[in-house]
C-alpha positions in Angstrom: 0.1 11.1 12.5 -1.1 10.2 16.0 -3.8 7.5 16.9 -6.7 8.7 18.8 -8.0 6.2 21.6 -11.4 6.8 23.1 -12.5 5.8 26.7 -14.0 2.2 26.8 -17.6 3.4 26.7 -18.8 0.4 25.0 -17.4 -3.3 24.1 -16.7 -2.2 20.8 -14.9 1.1 21.6 -12.9 -0.8 24.6 -10.1 -2.0 22.1 -10.5 0.1 19.3 -8.5 3.1 17.9 -9.0 5.6 15.0 -7.0 7.8 12.5 -6.8 11.4 14.3 -6.7 13.0 10.7 -4.7 15.8 12.1 -2.8 16.1 8.9 -5.9 16.5 6.7 -6.3 19.8 5.3 -9.1 19.4 2.5 -12.0 16.9 3.1 -13.9 16.7 -0.2 -11.9 15.2 -3.1 -10.8 17.3 -6.4 -14.2 16.0 -8.4 -12.0 16.0 -12.2 -9.9 13.5 -10.4 -12.2 10.7 -9.0 -14.4 8.0 -10.5 -16.7 5.9 -9.2 -15.1 2.6 -8.0 -17.3 -0.5 -8.8 -17.4 -3.6 -6.3 -17.4 -7.1 -7.4 -17.2 -8.7 -4.0 -14.5 -11.1 -5.0 -16.2 -12.5 -7.9 -14.5 -12.7 -11.7 -15.9 -11.9 -14.8 -17.8 -15.3 -14.5 -19.4 -14.4 -11.4 -17.3 -17.0 -9.6 -16.2 -16.2 -6.2 -12.1 -16.0 -6.5 -11.4 -14.4 -3.0 -13.6 -15.5 -0.5 -14.9 -13.2 2.7 -15.5 -9.8 0.7 -18.7 -8.1 0.1 -20.6 -5.1 0.9 -18.6 -2.2 2.3 -18.7 1.8 2.3 -19.0 3.2 -1.2 -15.9 4.8 -2.3 -14.6 6.7 -5.4 -11.2 5.9 -6.8 -8.6 8.9 -6.6 -6.8 9.0 -9.9 -3.2 9.4 -8.3 -0.2 10.0 -10.7 2.5 7.4 -9.9 4.3 8.4 -13.0 4.8 11.9 -12.4 6.0 12.4 -15.8 5.7 16.4 -16.0 9.5 16.7 -15.9 11.6 19.9 -14.9 8.0 21.5 -14.3 7.6 22.7 -10.6 4.3 21.7 -8.6 3.0 23.2 -5.8 1.0 21.3 -3.2 -2.6 22.7 -2.7 -3.9 20.4 -0.1 -3.3 17.0 2.0 -6.5 14.6 1.4 -7.7 11.2 2.8 -7.6 8.5 0.3 -10.2 5.6 1.3 -8.6 3.2 -0.9 -4.9 3.1 0.8 -3.5 3.9 4.3 -1.1 6.6 3.2 -2.5 10.1 2.3 -2.4 11.9 -1.2 -1.6 15.4 -1.8 -3.5 17.6 -4.5 -0.7 19.3 -6.6 -0.9 21.9 -9.1 1.9 22.6 -11.9 2.8 25.6 -13.3 0.7 25.2 -16.4 -2.1 24.7 -14.2 -2.9 21.1 -14.3 -4.0 19.4 -11.2 -3.3 16.0 -9.9 -3.0 13.6 -7.3 0.3 12.3 -5.9 1.5 9.8 -3.0 2.3 12.2 0.2 5.3 11.8 1.6 6.0 12.5 5.5 6.5 16.2 5.6 4.3 17.4 2.8 1.9 20.4 3.7 0.3 23.1 1.5 2.5 25.4 0.0 5.6 23.1 -0.4 7.1 22.7 -4.1 8.9 19.7 -5.3 10.1 18.6 -9.2 10.2 15.6 -11.1 13.3 15.3 -13.3 15.5 12.7 -15.4 18.8 14.6 -14.4 20.0 15.6 -11.2 18.3 17.8 -8.9 18.1 18.9 -5.4 17.6 16.0 -2.9 14.4 17.2 -1.2 11.6 15.6 0.0 9.2 14.8 -2.9 11.4 15.4 -5.5 11.6 12.8 -8.2 14.7 11.5 -10.3 16.5 8.3 -11.5 18.3 6.2 -8.9 21.9 7.0 -9.9 21.2 10.5 -9.0 20.4 9.9 -5.4 23.3 9.5 -2.7 23.4 6.2 -0.9 21.6 5.9 2.5 18.7 8.1 1.3 14.9 6.8 1.8 13.1 6.4 -1.5 9.4 5.6 -2.2 7.0 5.0 -5.0 9.7 3.4 -7.3 9.6 1.7 -10.6 10.6 -1.5 -11.7 10.5 -0.8 -15.2 11.5 2.9 -16.6 8.6 4.9 -17.5 5.9 2.7 -16.4 5.3 4.2 -13.1 5.7 3.8 -9.8 5.0 -0.1 -8.6 6.8 -0.6 -5.2 6.9 1.0 -1.9 3.7 2.8 -2.0 1.9 1.9 1.1 1.2 4.0 4.6 4.8 4.5 6.3 6.8 2.4 3.7 10.4 3.6 2.7 13.2 1.9 1.0 16.9 2.8 1.2 19.8 2.8 -1.3 22.5 0.7 -0.1 24.7 0.5 -3.3 25.1 2.0 -7.0 27.3 -0.6 -9.2 27.0 -0.7 -13.0 23.5 -0.8 -14.5 21.7 -1.1 -11.0 21.1 0.2 -7.7 20.8 -2.0 -4.8 17.8 -1.1 -2.7 16.7 -2.6 0.6 13.0 -2.8 0.7 10.8 -2.1 4.0 10.4 -6.0 3.9 14.2 -6.5 4.5 14.7 -7.9 0.9 17.8 -6.6 -0.6 17.3 -6.3 -4.6 18.6 -4.6 -7.5 17.1 -1.9 -9.6 17.8 -0.8 -12.9 19.3 2.8 -11.9 17.5 4.6 -14.6 14.3 3.8 -12.6 12.5 6.9 -11.2 12.3 7.2 -7.1 10.9 10.1 -5.1 13.0 11.1 -2.3 11.3 10.6 1.5 9.0 8.2 3.2 5.4 7.5 2.2 2.8 9.5 4.9 0.7 8.0 7.6 3.3 5.6 9.3 0.8 5.2 12.3 -1.9 3.5 10.1 -0.2 -0.1 10.8 -1.2 0.8 14.7 -5.0 1.5 14.3 -7.1 -1.4 16.1 -10.4 -2.0 14.3 -11.9 -3.1 17.6 -15.1 -4.6 16.1 -16.3 -6.6 13.4 -18.6 -3.8 12.3 -15.6 -1.5 11.2 -14.4 -4.5 9.3 -17.7 -4.7 7.3 -17.4 -1.0 6.6 -13.9 -2.3 4.9 -15.9 -4.9 2.8 -14.8 -7.6 4.7 -17.2 -10.5 5.5 -16.9 -13.1 8.3 -14.4 -15.9 7.7 -15.3 -19.4 9.7 -12.4 -21.6 10.8 -12.1 -24.8 8.8 -12.2 -27.0 12.5 -15.6 -25.6 13.2 -17.1 -26.9 9.7 -18.3 -30.7 9.0 -16.2 -32.9 7.3 -17.9 -32.6 3.8 -17.1 -28.8 4.0 -13.6 -28.6 4.8 -10.6 -31.1 5.4 -10.2 -29.6 8.9 -13.7 -30.4 9.5 -15.5 -33.3 11.8 -14.8 -34.8 15.3 -16.3 -34.7 18.7 -15.7 -31.7 20.6 -12.4 -29.8 19.9 -10.1 -32.0 17.9 -6.8 -31.4 16.3 -6.6 -31.1 12.5 -5.1 -34.8 12.2 -3.0 -33.5 9.1 0.6 -33.1 8.8 -0.1 -29.5 7.6 -3.0 -27.3 7.0 -4.8 -27.4 4.1 -7.3 -25.3 2.1 -10.9 -26.1 1.7 -9.7 -27.8 -1.6 -7.0 -29.4 -0.1 -4.3 -27.7 -1.3 -1.5 -27.1 1.5 -1.7 -23.8 3.5 -0.2 -21.5 5.8 3.7 -21.0 5.4 3.7 -22.3 1.9 5.9 -20.4 -0.7 3.4 -18.7 -3.4 6.1 -16.7 -5.1 6.3 -18.0 -8.8 9.6 -18.5 -10.2 10.2 -15.1 -12.1 13.2 -13.7 -14.7 13.6 -10.9 -12.1 14.4 -13.4 -9.2 18.1 -13.1 -10.2 17.8 -9.4 -9.1 17.1 -10.4 -5.5 20.3 -10.2 -3.5 18.8 -11.2 0.0 15.3 -12.6 0.5 13.3 -11.0 3.2 13.6 -12.8 6.7 
């Protein structure tokens, strides 16, 4: 999907680009598959801000995307490719042979009329087909991968993402993630063949603050620009260094480059960290 670049007719247009939306075949969502998405502006259930710089933004309906695809051995046909405001990837409106309609993540190459199937047994290696990792040959690109069998796809779901199966040994498949991390995943976890659609999403240049406000992002102020009472980096006459061994958050915790991943039982399945 190409990126559309406008002539620099104004300061906001000069460094901005937009999705071309050439792959979209249907503009209105399926009414039975949407729910209203309430905005929380970064606040928790006590009304306290837990994530700063959030608020406003365009109203959105949440599309009920089926990440499990648990109608096994029943062919589905793609009716349309749609835009989803909640993710960078495109979604496909599909209809099963029993008449049920669902949204699924659209891979590269999906178009109206294409048929695919989800199964727990070995089926054809074809874009969109979903099966356990143990039946997918080494070197094939996959997306929407489960980490717990039956729970539904949890990883490799963003625009343009694709993981590669490196090896199959014992109870696990070795998968190279889009980040470069190499990890083991239970071989009976399901994955879809292909690569997530809209790979050019990462190249969109938003160009101006107003477009970020439409996304629900509010302005961020540098700590250096604040007073000492407001931030550990604040204060000083003119442009001063932060005066610390390392950057801090407004609450004094280490920031920038600090490892935040908590120790998990699944860490032992990671063979090589991302670089």
